[in-house]
VOGU-3710 file (C-alpha; in Angstrom, 3 decimals, decimal comma):
1> miklkaiyqc> 138,884/101,105/117,900  141,514/102,362/115,501  143,300/105,518/116,570  146,595/106,234/114,506  149,460/108,191/115,727  152,818/109,194/114,118  156,025/108,140/115,917  159,595/107,817/114,991  161,184/104,482/115,504  164,989/103,259/115,322
11> tqcghqspkw> 165,669/100,834/112,732  168,619/99,586/114,696  167,061/98,917/118,208  163,486/99,634/117,783  163,220/102,462/120,336  160,201/104,826/119,754  160,351/108,555/120,058  157,680/111,108/119,734  159,701/113,479/117,447  162,641/112,974/115,055
21> ggqclnckaw> 166,276/113,387/116,038  169,621/112,793/114,279  170,699/110,255/116,824  168,796/107,541/118,584  168,727/108,244/122,424  168,839/104,389/123,125  171,567/102,967/120,939  173,155/106,162/119,788  172,986/105,268/116,169  173,064/108,278/113,709
31> nslvedvvnv> 170,153/108,786/111,109  168,356/105,641/112,167  164,795/107,237/113,165  162,194/106,732/110,438  158,517/107,705/110,725  156,011/105,052/111,497  152,382/104,873/112,345  150,975/102,932/115,309  147,433/102,242/116,624  146,942/103,741/120,134
41> gkaeqkrsaa> 143,187/102,983/120,255  141,888/100,598/122,865  141,573/97,030/121,700  138,576/94,801/122,363  139,097/92,248/125,004  138,805/88,703/123,644  138,890/85,512/125,808  141,237/82,820/124,222  140,366/79,206/124,338  143,084/76,713/125,642
51> lplkstlsvt> 144,978/74,756/122,973  145,500/70,972/122,951  149,055/69,920/124,028  151,272/67,996/121,434  154,462/66,314/122,477  157,504/66,862/120,090  159,777/64,594/121,814  158,530/61,618/119,813  159,815/63,053/116,729  162,931/61,144/115,560
61> kmelkekrik> 165,928/62,427/113,897  165,083/60,317/110,794  161,699/61,974/110,430  163,398/65,399/110,590  165,953/64,292/107,845  162,978/63,235/105,574  161,760/66,869/105,639  164,820/68,143/103,972  164,525/69,339/100,382  167,741/69,237/98,409
71> tgsaeldrvl> 168,456/72,428/96,530  170,535/70,907/93,790  173,710/72,832/95,160  176,143/70,911/97,252  177,473/74,184/98,722  174,007/75,709/99,476  172,933/72,429/101,129  176,093/72,651/103,202  175,248/76,008/104,441  171,579/75,185/105,214
81> ggglmedsll> 172,597/71,964/107,113  171,641/69,440/104,537  168,854/71,203/102,494  165,691/73,313/103,005  163,332/72,432/105,769  159,741/72,305/104,390  158,334/74,910/106,989  161,268/77,257/107,045  161,427/81,111/106,395  164,747/82,011/104,838
91> llvgnpgigk> 166,204/85,502/104,348  168,820/86,076/101,630  170,711/89,277/101,741  173,820/90,732/99,937  175,275/93,876/98,222  173,575/94,924/94,887  174,981/92,948/91,874  176,590/90,186/93,984  174,299/87,449/92,643  171,253/87,206/94,867
101> stltlqicdq> 168,752/87,086/92,074  170,971/84,524/90,002  171,156/82,250/93,021  167,454/82,502/93,654  166,640/81,711/90,071  168,834/78,720/90,152  167,235/77,349/93,330  163,795/77,901/91,803  164,884/75,979/88,643  166,070/73,047/90,894
111> makqekmvly> 162,800/73,106/92,812  160,789/73,001/89,414  163,052/70,219/88,194  161,940/68,206/91,212  158,284/68,700/89,911  157,430/71,190/92,652  155,176/74,187/91,970  157,200/77,485/92,311  155,833/80,950/92,875  158,225/83,913/92,430
121> fsgeesiaqi> 156,640/87,245/93,736  158,657/90,237/92,416  158,015/93,692/93,613  161,073/95,319/92,004  161,765/93,693/88,649  159,286/93,126/85,852  158,396/89,708/84,489  160,339/90,468/81,266  163,606/91,207/83,316  163,387/87,981/85,324
131> tsracrlqlk> 162,692/86,108/82,183  165,600/87,671/80,326  167,948/86,600/83,189  166,554/82,968/83,221  167,083/82,812/79,571  170,822/83,971/80,027  171,204/81,276/82,589  169,585/78,680/80,241  166,917/77,671/82,841  164,377/75,345/81,235
141> npinllnvnn> 162,030/74,365/84,094  158,759/76,242/84,636  158,697/79,027/87,295  155,496/80,888/87,977  156,230/84,715/87,917  154,151/87,413/89,460  154,930/91,157/89,567  153,154/92,342/92,725  153,930/94,295/95,928  150,573/93,839/97,890
151> lesilaties> 150,635/91,318/100,794  146,899/90,585/100,587  147,292/89,586/96,912  150,350/87,324/97,686  148,463/85,536/100,592  145,361/84,948/98,200  147,423/83,600/95,490  149,249/81,207/97,929  146,085/79,930/99,251  144,634/79,421/95,773
161> ekpnfivvds> 147,597/77,864/94,002  149,074/75,799/96,896  152,784/76,106/95,823  155,718/73,970/97,194  158,347/76,870/97,075  157,919/80,518/97,325  160,203/83,431/96,677  159,404/87,020/97,826  161,770/89,669/96,102  162,068/91,799/98,137
171> vqvmasddla> 160,492/91,994/101,528  161,305/95,702/101,838  158,995/96,551/98,922  155,839/94,589/100,011  153,144/96,314/101,806  149,826/95,601/103,319  146,624/97,465/103,077  145,871/96,915/106,859  148,554/99,356/107,746  148,698/103,225/106,808
181> sqagsisqvr> 152,480/103,309/106,698  154,546/103,169/103,437  156,339/100,001/102,176  159,760/99,515/103,825  158,754/100,885/107,120  159,311/99,063/110,294  155,665/98,187/110,915  155,237/97,099/107,186  158,396/94,878/106,975  157,362/93,309/110,361
191> hvaeqlmqva> 153,825/92,712/109,492  154,802/91,200/106,034  157,386/88,869/107,656  154,988/87,710/110,275  152,288/86,931/107,870  154,600/85,000/105,641  156,085/83,127/108,695  152,536/82,088/109,589  152,058/80,677/105,945  155,280/78,810/106,051
201> krekipilli> 154,575/77,108/109,395  150,961/76,417/108,829  151,156/75,212/105,113  154,670/73,648/105,435  156,070/75,626/102,646  159,668/76,943/102,474  159,680/80,686/101,685  162,670/82,525/100,623  162,780/86,344/101,336  165,282/88,663/99,586
211> ghvnkegnla> 166,413/91,516/101,699  168,389/94,776/101,075  171,620/95,826/102,789  172,695/99,230/103,942  175,863/101,193/103,036  177,773/99,373/105,762  176,925/96,014/104,211  174,591/94,969/107,035  170,897/93,940/106,819  168,781/96,995/106,158
221> gpqvlthlvd> 165,554/97,512/108,143  164,421/96,575/111,610  166,389/93,965/113,464  163,074/92,074/114,288  163,130/90,754/110,931  166,428/88,715/111,717  164,483/87,413/114,855  161,512/86,252/112,889  163,012/84,153/110,139  164,608/80,788/110,751
231> tvlflegdpf> 167,693/81,297/108,661  169,699/84,465/107,501  172,060/83,888/104,525  174,753/86,435/103,459  176,069/86,325/100,024  179,273/88,186/99,906  182,313/88,818/97,634  183,703/91,272/95,316  181,453/91,967/92,122  184,752/92,219/90,122
241> hqfrllrstk> 186,032/88,926/91,140  184,450/85,612/90,284  184,250/83,938/93,912  181,269/84,410/96,160  180,959/83,208/99,627  177,579/82,215/101,317  177,441/82,075/105,007  174,671/81,932/107,522  174,603/84,190/110,505  171,488/82,350/111,915
251> nrfgavdevg> 170,111/78,782/111,296  167,609/77,227/113,425  168,060/73,953/111,451  171,757/73,507/111,101  175,143/75,052/112,267  176,216/78,592/111,613  179,889/77,898/110,924  179,548/76,509/107,525  180,447/78,401/104,401  179,640/77,750/100,606
261> vfameeqgli> 182,000/78,773/97,873  180,608/79,576/94,457  182,236/80,876/91,228  180,315/83,325/88,933  180,215/82,003/85,512  178,115/82,659/82,283  175,820/79,815/83,536  175,407/81,386/86,897  176,781/80,543/90,335  178,672/77,238/90,114
271> dvknpsalfl> 179,729/75,144/93,100  183,599/75,329/93,888  184,453/71,767/95,215  188,239/72,617/95,648  188,377/76,312/96,636  192,171/76,168/97,289  193,089/75,168/93,921  191,160/78,029/92,247  192,395/80,540/94,775  195,896/79,694/93,814
281> egraenpigs> 195,373/79,414/90,027  197,715/81,678/88,102  200,314/82,338/90,788  203,685/83,390/89,349  206,766/81,229/90,113  209,093/82,601/92,823  207,017/85,924/93,285  208,552/88,623/95,547  206,116/89,727/98,256  203,764/86,589/97,895
291> vivpilegtr> 202,863/84,242/100,810  200,374/81,370/101,029  198,233/81,389/104,232  195,777/78,573/105,265  192,522/80,230/106,510  189,530/78,753/108,344  186,159/79,579/107,026  183,644/77,747/109,171  184,941/74,078/109,157  186,757/74,213/105,914
301> vflvevqalt> 190,300/75,386/105,223  191,384/77,394/102,151  194,727/78,309/100,902  194,934/81,810/99,952  197,682/84,024/98,459  198,571/87,215/100,223  200,653/89,927/98,328  202,487/92,931/99,510  204,374/95,720/97,747  206,567/98,312/99,345
311> aytqfgypkr> 207,707/101,523/97,491  209,542/104,537/98,676  207,040/107,203/99,346  206,930/110,526/97,445  205,289/112,389/100,235  206,130/113,164/103,819  203,514/110,723/105,030  203,752/106,975/104,002  200,701/105,540/102,572  199,123/102,069/103,795
321> tasgfdlnrl> 196,586/100,439/101,581  194,770/97,119/102,176  192,500/95,174/99,885  190,681/92,222/101,701  192,659/92,933/105,109  191,919/95,193/107,957  193,749/98,457/107,546  194,159/98,849/111,411  195,532/95,483/111,710  197,997/96,179/108,979
331> niiiaalnry> 199,255/99,243/110,762  199,874/97,249/113,917  201,791/94,613/111,920  204,000/97,500/110,177  204,656/98,911/113,626  205,921/95,554/114,997  208,147/95,093/112,056  209,543/98,509/112,575  210,291/97,946/116,052  211,224/94,292/116,278
341> aklkldscdv> 212,427/93,448/112,685  214,262/96,695/111,990  212,637/96,936/108,564  212,450/100,779/108,429  209,090/101,147/106,808  208,693/104,766/107,910  209,542/105,971/104,435  207,791/103,321/102,472  204,203/103,018/101,118  202,752/99,626/101,916
351> yvnvvgglkl> 200,163/97,952/99,896  198,596/94,537/100,803  196,121/92,489/98,623  194,220/89,217/99,191  194,079/87,429/95,950  190,543/86,321/94,767  188,689/89,292/96,433  188,448/87,396/99,780  188,420/89,254/103,130  190,702/87,831/105,806
361> kepaadlava> 189,343/88,504/109,320  191,020/85,888/111,475  194,430/86,664/113,101  195,996/83,552/111,515  196,926/85,864/108,648  199,067/88,179/110,691  202,334/86,398/110,055  201,724/85,901/106,473  201,121/89,577/105,852  204,354/90,426/107,818
371> maiassklkk> 206,330/87,904/105,643  204,982/89,333/102,421  205,962/92,889/103,497  209,345/91,735/104,539  209,856/89,893/101,108  208,991/92,911/99,166  211,023/95,282/101,263  214,183/93,061/101,227  213,520/91,900/97,630  213,885/88,212/98,527
381> tlppdlvvmg> 211,602/85,264/97,619  210,322/82,682/100,045  210,322/78,995/99,306  207,549/78,143/96,736  206,213/75,201/98,900  205,983/77,216/102,039  202,698/78,214/103,937  202,669/80,625/106,775  200,163/80,929/109,698  200,344/82,619/113,179
391> emglsgeirq> 199,135/85,525/115,063  201,285/88,529/115,963  201,226/90,499/119,223  202,257/94,023/119,984  205,545/92,858/121,606  206,496/91,008/118,296  205,612/87,554/119,611  203,952/84,932/117,471  201,106/83,000/118,895  199,488/79,774/117,868
401> vtqmekreke> 196,061/79,755/116,018  193,235/77,273/116,117  193,057/74,002/114,282  196,685/74,050/113,232  196,669/70,420/112,359  193,639/70,678/109,968  195,508/73,558/108,220  198,605/71,581/107,832  196,680/68,694/106,400  195,147/71,070/103,594
411> akkmgfkqvl> 198,435/72,474/102,874  200,060/69,061/102,445  197,179/67,888/100,294  197,789/70,863/98,005  201,482/69,968/97,598  203,027/72,395/100,125  205,817/70,760/102,217  206,888/73,417/104,559  204,785/75,041/107,192  205,786/78,225/108,978
421> kphfeeglkg> 204,088/78,297/112,348  204,908/79,249/115,951  207,473/76,525/117,088  209,051/77,202/120,493  211,303/74,094/120,189  212,963/75,548/117,199  213,310/78,993/118,674  210,604/80,556/116,435  208,906/82,736/119,385  208,866/86,195/117,674
431> isdvmnkffa> 208,956/88,067/114,372  212,669/88,683/114,734  213,452/84,835/114,972  211,566/84,420/111,721  213,274/87,356/109,969  216,617/85,780/110,934  215,701/82,457/109,660  214,365/83,479/106,197  215,874/86,855/105,504  219,313/86,704/107,035
441> q> 221,883/88,619/104,986
//
């Protein structure tokens, strides 16, 4: 018996409410309640039969390796853990214009190059738009394109054609006739993902879902979508810079601490084999307010340039601006420099920029930012073969960071001979010690 009832469900935590409200009563999120329809009728009682048991402990690691499908991109394979699993359901998300469709088409081209049948279901773009992008990327292998947003049509086509790789762009615009709610609602997104997951597991077909993000840059829609898929891939970066980072926040078939680096070129997203060399390309000689910091992304170390500029403020309140660095962290560093390094930044505007459009989140960049600000304020250059790493505390002390030996090895490989790090034997315990060593009058 089917009896539908309208409810309001939170897209963040899934809490249900009989009426709409501006704030979820469970997780306190604002504007997260959306209208949905549920069946409150009594379901018929069905007796289920017992299933035969199957042991999975006999599966060897070699058999699991053979199920991997190479994507043609070493960076993507690194993030996936060695390639696509044949029965995996993947979710690729990213900001609009970041390169999701470009990367997806390149994956489809590589799958077709391996003589695998590819089905691309698009619910947003027309066939002409996708074909135009494929021609711009100079893709030559056949890809089967369908413009559809009905789940039943998708499932029927998959059963009829028996493809080897499937793309659904995007999961938020697909809808099923079995549900009365509109496309993009919690029930529709959950139902579509569940049906496609069953197809992937039953038919041993890797399926790639394209997802939307909200204005905060997080995955849009219900969090149950994250729990259903096997792998969640985030493509991030600045659309005005050429670099893109691909990282996984969930991976049932590999590690989640790997990161892939791509460069956006005319031919599409190209693998970057030596990211440090590209990030440092074009650096000026003996620049003021410039410091190199080795950052850790997953298991890889990148050398990144941090720039700072200080200028006398024209207003009563000094301005602090950061691009690629946390503004709250910058304010803490400036306060520590004022107190313990006597830089007198109260009357200066401070601007910090991370070259290449990267976003530094780890505390290892604290000392580099402080050194760049001091270099700009005192108008003194730092040695060109110097890299800086260390975390700053509220009392001006410098703390060690993780995997320092690995960072030093990458710096020496790129030709940097001096490494500034917390060194208690040499007396480099606080920011004042560092200022006295490099900026003494």
